[in-house]
C-alpha positions as CSV (number, residue, x, y, z in Angstrom):
1,M,160.6,75.0,55.2
2,N,157.9,77.6,54.3
3,L,159.2,80.7,52.6
4,M,157.5,84.0,51.9
5,S,156.5,84.4,48.3
6,D,159.1,86.1,46.1
7,A,156.4,88.4,44.7
8,Y,155.7,89.6,48.3
9,H,159.4,90.4,48.8
10,Q,159.6,92.2,45.5
11,L,156.6,94.3,46.4
12,L,157.9,95.0,49.9
13,D,161.3,96.1,48.5
14,A,159.7,98.3,45.9
15,A,157.5,100.0,48.5
16,I,160.5,100.6,50.8
17,H,162.6,102.0,47.9
18,H,159.7,104.3,46.9
19,L,159.3,105.6,50.4
20,Q,163.0,106.2,50.8
21,D,163.1,108.1,47.5
22,L,160.2,110.3,48.7
23,K,162.0,111.0,52.0
24,A,165.2,111.9,50.1
25,R,163.2,114.4,48.1
26,G,161.8,116.1,51.2
27,V,158.4,114.4,51.4
28,H,157.5,113.7,55.0
29,F,153.8,112.7,54.7
30,V,152.2,110.2,52.3
31,S,148.5,110.3,51.8
32,V,146.8,106.9,52.2
33,S,143.1,106.3,52.1
34,P,141.3,104.6,55.1
35,Q,140.3,101.8,52.8
36,A,143.9,101.2,51.8
37,L,145.0,101.1,55.4
38,D,142.2,98.6,56.2
39,D,143.2,96.4,53.3
40,L,146.8,96.5,54.4
41,G,145.9,95.5,57.9
42,H,144.2,92.3,56.6
43,C,147.0,91.4,54.2
44,R,149.2,88.4,55.0
45,P,152.1,87.2,52.8
46,K,151.4,83.9,51.1
47,T,153.8,81.1,51.6
48,V,155.2,78.7,49.1
49,R,157.1,75.4,49.6
50,S,158.9,75.5,46.3
51,A,162.0,77.6,45.6
52,P,161.3,81.1,44.3
53,A,161.4,81.7,40.5
54,P,164.6,83.3,39.3
55,V,164.4,87.1,38.9
56,A,165.6,88.6,35.7
57,K,168.7,90.7,36.0
58,P,168.3,94.4,35.2
59,G,169.7,95.5,31.8
60,P,172.9,97.5,31.5
61,V,172.8,101.1,32.6
62,E,174.9,104.1,31.5
63,K,176.2,106.7,33.8
64,H,175.0,110.2,33.0
65,E,176.9,113.4,33.6
66,D,174.6,114.6,36.3
67,G,175.1,111.4,38.4
68,G,171.9,109.6,37.2
69,R,171.8,106.4,35.2
70,L,170.2,106.1,31.8
71,T,167.9,103.1,31.5
72,E,167.4,101.0,28.4
73,D,164.2,102.8,27.4
74,G,166.0,106.2,27.5
75,G,164.6,107.3,30.9
76,R,166.7,108.1,33.9
77,T,166.6,106.7,37.5
78,A,165.6,109.0,40.4
79,E,169.3,109.8,41.0
80,G,169.4,111.9,37.8
81,G,165.8,113.1,37.8
82,L,165.0,112.4,34.2
83,I,162.2,109.9,33.4
84,S,160.1,108.9,30.5
85,P,157.4,111.4,29.3
86,E,154.7,109.1,30.6
87,G,156.4,108.6,33.9
88,K,157.0,112.3,34.2
89,A,153.3,113.1,33.6
90,A,152.2,110.5,36.1
91,A,154.6,111.7,38.7
92,Y,153.4,115.3,38.2
93,A,149.8,114.3,38.5
94,E,150.5,112.4,41.7
95,L,152.5,115.4,43.1
96,R,149.6,117.7,42.3
97,Q,147.1,115.4,44.0
98,R,149.2,115.4,47.2
99,A,149.4,119.2,47.1
100,L,145.7,119.6,46.6
101,A,145.1,117.4,49.7
102,C,147.7,119.1,51.9
103,V,146.5,120.5,55.3
104,K,149.8,120.9,57.0
105,C,149.2,124.6,57.5
106,S,145.7,124.3,59.1
107,N,145.0,128.0,59.1
108,L,145.8,128.3,55.4
109,A,143.8,125.1,54.5
110,A,140.8,126.5,56.4
111,A,140.8,129.9,54.7
112,R,141.7,128.9,51.1
113,K,139.2,128.4,48.3
114,N,141.7,126.6,46.1
115,V,145.2,125.1,46.2
116,V,147.2,127.0,43.6
117,F,149.6,124.3,42.4
118,G,151.1,125.7,39.2
119,V,150.4,126.0,35.5
120,G,152.2,125.7,32.2
121,D,154.3,123.3,30.2
122,I,156.0,120.7,32.5
123,N,158.7,120.2,29.8
124,S,159.5,123.9,29.6
125,P,163.1,125.1,29.9
126,L,161.9,128.2,31.7
127,M,160.2,128.4,35.1
128,F,159.0,131.5,36.9
129,V,158.5,131.4,40.7
130,G,156.5,133.9,42.7
131,E,155.7,134.2,46.4
132,A,152.1,133.1,47.1
133,P,148.6,133.3,45.6
134,G,146.5,136.4,46.0
135,A,142.8,136.7,46.1
136,D,142.3,136.3,42.4
137,E,144.6,133.3,42.3
138,D,142.9,131.7,45.3
139,A,139.5,132.2,43.5
140,Q,140.7,130.7,40.2
141,G,143.2,128.1,41.4
142,E,145.9,129.4,39.0
143,P,149.0,131.5,39.8
144,F,149.4,135.0,38.4
145,V,146.0,135.7,37.0
146,G,145.4,139.1,38.6
147,A,146.8,142.4,37.5
148,A,150.4,141.4,38.3
149,G,149.8,138.1,36.5
150,Q,148.5,140.0,33.4
151,L,151.7,142.0,33.4
152,L,153.8,138.9,33.7
153,T,152.0,137.4,30.7
154,K,152.9,140.5,28.7
155,I,156.6,140.2,29.7
156,I,156.5,136.5,28.6
157,Q,154.9,137.4,25.3
158,T,157.5,140.2,24.8
159,M,160.2,137.6,25.1
160,G,158.6,135.8,22.2
161,L,157.0,133.1,24.3
162,S,153.5,132.3,25.4
163,R,152.2,131.8,28.9
164,G,151.5,128.2,28.1
165,S,155.0,127.5,26.9
166,V,156.6,128.3,30.3
167,Y,155.9,127.0,33.8
168,I,154.7,129.3,36.6
169,A,154.5,128.4,40.3
170,N,154.8,130.0,43.8
171,I,156.7,129.3,47.0
172,L,153.3,128.8,48.7
173,K,150.4,126.8,47.2
174,C,147.8,128.5,49.4
175,R,146.9,132.1,49.9
176,P,148.3,133.4,53.2
177,D,145.2,133.9,55.4
178,T,144.3,137.4,56.4
179,P,141.9,137.1,59.4
180,G,139.9,140.3,60.0
181,Q,140.8,141.7,56.6
182,R,138.4,141.9,53.7
183,S,141.1,142.7,51.2
184,G,144.8,142.8,50.7
185,N,147.5,140.2,51.0
186,R,150.3,139.4,53.5
187,K,153.8,138.0,53.1
188,P,154.2,134.3,53.9
189,T,156.0,133.5,57.1
190,P,159.3,131.6,57.1
191,E,157.6,128.7,58.7
192,E,154.9,128.6,56.0
193,M,157.5,128.7,53.3
194,Q,159.6,126.0,54.9
195,T,156.5,123.8,55.2
196,C,155.3,124.2,51.6
197,I,158.6,124.4,49.7
198,P,159.1,120.6,49.4
199,F,156.2,120.6,46.8
200,L,158.2,123.3,44.8
201,H,161.4,121.2,45.1
202,E,159.6,118.3,43.5
203,Q,158.1,120.5,40.8
204,I,161.5,121.8,39.9
205,D,163.1,118.3,39.9
206,L,160.3,117.0,37.7
207,I,160.2,119.9,35.3
208,A,164.0,120.3,35.3
209,P,164.0,123.8,33.7
210,R,167.2,125.2,32.3
211,V,166.6,128.6,33.9
212,L,164.6,129.7,36.9
213,V,163.3,133.3,37.4
214,A,162.5,134.4,41.0
215,L,159.9,137.1,41.0
216,G,160.4,139.5,44.0
217,A,162.2,139.5,47.3
218,T,160.0,136.9,49.0
219,A,160.5,134.4,46.2
220,V,164.3,134.9,46.5
221,E,164.1,134.5,50.3
222,G,162.1,131.3,49.9
223,L,164.4,129.8,47.3
224,L,167.8,131.1,48.5
225,G,167.2,131.9,52.1
226,K,168.6,135.4,51.4
227,T,166.8,138.4,53.0
228,V,168.9,141.1,51.3
229,G,167.0,143.6,49.3
230,I,165.9,142.6,45.8
231,T,167.6,145.7,44.4
232,R,170.9,144.3,45.4
233,L,170.3,140.8,43.9
234,R,168.3,141.5,40.8
235,G,170.1,141.0,37.5
236,Q,172.8,138.8,39.2
237,W,172.8,135.1,38.4
238,Q,172.4,132.8,41.3
239,T,172.2,129.0,41.5
240,Y,169.4,126.9,42.9
241,R,169.4,123.1,43.0
242,G,172.1,123.3,40.2
243,I,169.9,125.5,38.0
244,P,170.8,129.1,37.0
245,L,168.4,131.5,38.8
246,M,167.7,135.1,37.8
247,P,166.2,137.3,40.6
248,T,164.1,140.2,39.3
249,Y,161.4,142.5,40.5
250,H,157.9,141.2,41.1
251,P,155.4,142.4,38.4
252,A,153.4,144.0,41.2
253,Y,156.3,146.4,41.8
254,L,156.2,147.6,38.2
255,L,152.5,148.3,38.7
256,R,153.3,150.5,41.6
257,N,156.4,152.1,40.0
258,Q,155.9,152.5,36.3
259,A,159.1,154.5,35.7
260,L,160.7,153.6,32.4
261,S,164.0,152.9,34.2
262,E,162.4,150.2,36.4
263,K,160.7,148.5,33.4
264,R,164.1,148.5,31.6
265,R,165.8,146.9,34.6
266,V,163.4,144.0,34.5
267,W,163.7,143.7,30.8
268,E,167.5,143.6,31.0
269,D,167.0,140.7,33.4
270,M,164.8,138.9,30.8
271,L,167.3,139.6,28.1
272,Q,169.9,137.7,30.2
273,V,167.4,134.9,30.6
274,M,166.8,134.8,26.8
275,D,170.5,134.8,26.2
276,R,171.1,131.9,28.7
277,L,168.4,129.9,26.9
278,E,170.0,130.8,23.5
279,M,166.8,132.4,22.3
280,P,167.0,134.7,19.3
281,I,166.9,138.4,20.4
282,S,165.9,141.0,17.8
283,E,167.3,144.6,17.8
284,K,163.8,145.8,18.6
285,Q,163.7,143.5,21.7
286,R,167.1,144.8,22.8
287,N,165.9,148.4,22.7
288,F,162.6,148.0,24.6
289,F,162.1,150.6,27.4
290,L,165.1,152.6,26.3
291,K,164.7,156.4,26.1
292,P,164.5,157.4,22.4
293,V,167.6,159.2,21.1
294,P,166.8,162.9,20.5
């Protein structure tokens, strides 16, 4: 009796497992080249008359506190989200390529200059999330490079960190189109945020930061689904995908309102973030933006 090759079954099982894993992580579309589709259409499983070779049994695994399983090489299965450094870098690169090719929002894809995926250290314990790229970000393909981005960089540096040591991303990877306008930006629609956020979910799952910072009301709405005013939420710890999340004002707000009291509020939020990350905080840092004692 002819049997399909064992190698074919292994390949088929691996492909199905991979697609099921992508679906569980919110991925609904997989980019496949026309050439790959043509090759698949002409593929036929080989048959063998001999019994399939025995398959080696997987090594022992160890349950991890977050529900994942540690493998023998120190990585973790998809259940837990932690993988080897090489696997993490490869998964990040693959995710980035999918985002760069995304055209789900046809109006945004037609109007954009660049997809603004994210920037920074994919192993950082701290991740900042904004709402969407502006004109400067769209032109350069990097989040937070305009005036608000320069202020965010100063805030990060004041924390004793560098821009390259954290990770920065947005809810939307494309600039919201503004037909008929030569300048200015608009808020992403709920539909646009819902369409794009699976990319952010995968970024967060891969980077696995210890703390998230949501910059502004739109970022909070995209992450938490809460439309309450940012003034009511800022400074109060939330939880997102099991990660502590600190809502705070968007740097653009501080450019519009440069009152010392508002700067202090944002800085108090960052002090909480630093404390949660067990970062050293100097007395000078604790006193930033406080009125001098007469």
